[in-house]
C-alpha positions as CSV (number, residue, x, y, z in Angstrom):
1,M,57.8,13.1,140.0
2,S,59.5,15.5,142.5
3,M,62.8,13.6,142.0
4,I,62.6,14.2,138.2
5,L,61.8,17.8,138.8
6,A,64.7,18.2,141.2
7,G,67.0,16.6,138.7
8,L,65.8,19.0,136.0
9,M,66.3,21.9,138.2
10,A,69.9,20.8,139.1
11,L,70.6,20.3,135.3
12,T,69.3,23.8,134.6
13,V,71.5,25.4,137.3
14,Q,74.5,23.4,135.9
15,T,73.9,24.4,132.3
16,G,72.4,27.9,132.8
17,P,74.3,31.2,132.1
18,E,75.4,31.6,135.6
19,A,77.1,28.2,135.5
20,D,78.7,29.2,132.2
21,V,80.0,32.4,133.7
22,A,81.4,30.5,136.7
23,A,83.1,28.0,134.3
24,V,84.9,30.9,132.6
25,L,86.1,32.3,136.0
26,D,87.3,28.8,137.0
27,Q,89.1,28.5,133.7
28,L,90.8,31.9,134.3
29,N,92.2,30.7,137.6
30,A,93.3,27.3,136.1
31,A,95.0,29.1,133.2
32,S,96.8,31.6,135.4
33,T,97.8,28.9,137.9
34,S,99.3,26.8,135.2
35,A,100.9,29.9,133.5
36,D,99.0,29.2,130.2
37,A,99.0,32.6,128.6
38,E,97.0,31.5,125.5
39,A,94.2,30.0,127.6
40,Y,94.3,32.9,130.1
41,F,94.1,35.8,127.5
42,S,91.5,34.0,125.4
43,L,89.0,34.5,128.2
44,Y,89.0,38.3,127.7
45,T,87.4,40.5,125.1
46,P,89.9,42.4,122.9
47,D,89.1,45.6,124.7
48,A,88.9,44.4,128.2
49,R,90.4,46.1,131.2
50,F,92.1,44.5,134.3
51,V,92.3,46.6,137.4
52,G,94.8,45.2,139.8
53,T,95.6,45.8,143.5
54,D,98.1,48.5,142.9
55,A,96.6,51.9,142.2
56,G,98.7,52.0,139.0
57,E,97.4,48.7,137.7
58,H,94.8,49.7,135.1
59,W,95.7,47.4,132.2
60,T,94.4,46.9,128.7
61,V,94.6,43.2,127.6
62,G,97.6,44.1,125.6
63,G,99.3,45.7,128.5
64,L,98.4,42.9,130.8
65,R,99.7,40.4,128.3
66,A,103.1,42.3,128.0
67,Y,103.4,42.3,131.8
68,A,102.4,38.8,132.4
69,T,103.9,36.9,129.5
70,P,107.5,36.9,130.8
71,Y,106.3,35.4,134.1
72,F,104.1,32.8,132.2
73,N,107.1,32.0,130.0
74,Q,109.0,31.0,133.1
75,G,106.2,28.8,134.3
76,R,105.3,31.4,137.0
77,G,101.6,32.0,137.3
78,W,99.3,33.0,140.1
79,S,96.5,31.2,141.8
80,Y,93.3,32.9,143.2
81,P,90.7,30.1,143.7
82,A,87.2,31.2,144.6
83,S,85.7,30.2,147.9
84,E,82.4,32.1,147.2
85,R,80.9,33.6,144.1
86,T,77.9,35.6,143.2
87,I,76.9,35.9,139.5
88,T,74.0,38.1,138.2
89,I,72.8,37.9,134.7
90,A,71.5,41.3,133.6
91,P,67.7,41.4,133.3
92,I,67.7,42.2,129.6
93,D,66.2,40.2,126.8
94,C,69.5,39.0,125.4
95,R,70.8,37.7,128.8
96,C,74.2,38.6,127.4
97,I,75.7,40.7,130.2
98,A,76.8,39.4,133.6
99,W,78.5,40.8,136.6
100,F,80.2,38.9,139.3
101,E,82.0,39.2,142.6
102,E,84.0,36.5,144.3
103,K,86.0,35.8,147.4
104,L,89.4,34.5,146.5
105,T,92.3,33.1,148.4
106,N,95.9,33.7,147.5
107,T,99.1,32.4,149.2
108,A,100.8,35.7,149.3
109,Y,97.8,38.1,149.8
110,G,95.4,35.9,151.7
111,Q,91.7,36.7,151.2
112,T,91.1,38.9,148.2
113,R,88.2,39.8,146.0
114,G,87.5,39.7,142.3
115,S,84.7,41.4,140.6
116,G,83.9,42.3,137.1
117,V,81.7,42.3,134.0
118,M,81.3,39.6,131.4
119,R,79.6,39.6,128.0
120,L,78.2,36.8,126.0
121,T,80.0,36.8,122.6
122,E,79.7,34.5,119.6
123,S,82.5,32.4,121.1
124,G,81.0,32.3,124.6
125,W,81.3,34.4,127.8
126,K,84.3,36.7,127.8
127,I,85.6,39.1,130.5
128,E,85.1,42.8,129.8
129,Q,86.5,44.0,133.1
130,Y,88.1,42.2,136.0
131,V,89.0,44.1,139.3
132,L,91.2,42.3,141.8
133,S,91.3,43.9,145.2
134,L,92.7,43.2,148.6
135,A,90.2,42.6,151.4
136,V,91.3,44.9,154.1
137,P,89.5,44.5,157.4
138,N,87.9,47.7,158.7
139,A,89.8,47.3,162.0
140,V,93.1,48.0,160.2
141,A,91.9,50.1,157.2
142,A,93.0,53.5,158.7
143,P,96.6,52.4,159.5
144,V,96.8,50.7,156.1
145,A,95.6,53.9,154.4
146,Q,98.2,55.9,156.4
147,I,101.0,53.6,155.1
148,I,99.8,54.0,151.6
149,R,99.6,57.8,151.8
150,A,103.1,57.9,153.2
151,L,104.4,55.7,150.4
152,E,102.7,57.9,147.8
153,A,104.0,61.1,149.4
154,A,107.6,59.6,149.3
155,Q,107.2,58.8,145.7
156,T,105.8,62.2,144.7
157,P,108.4,64.3,142.9
158,P,109.2,67.6,144.6
159,E,107.6,70.7,143.2
160,P,109.9,72.5,140.7
161,V,111.8,75.4,142.2
162,P,111.3,78.7,140.3
163,A,114.4,80.1,138.6
164,P,115.9,83.1,140.4
């Protein structure tokens, strides 16, 4: 009896909403790794947002598509497989909102983080917001912040000089 119950519990976990959300996130990484633009962008809602690691990266899906498509067309994608993931289904009657956070690994950036919000639509779970961030160890956060401030200061246009 306990063997049957354990089997049913495993099946529930594998087919529950958390597993469905995880499957979408795995599909997202697979599509980006293989540079499959259609598969990748089909996982977002039409009004989704993608927030990247750069302070200026706050993309609509259309903006992200315009940025990424030339890379995808060259067969150049990106890979951020998850090593850990936490998924929470909102405790509301529809069970149609989920948020997630995941530890990711990337060849160029090392350990990164992904987090966001997903919504259950008529065609399945879709990403409403995805935030990719660098995992900066606290021990080096202050020096990294100083480098960023110096870079931003160097890029700030000088104040206009008043006419004589």
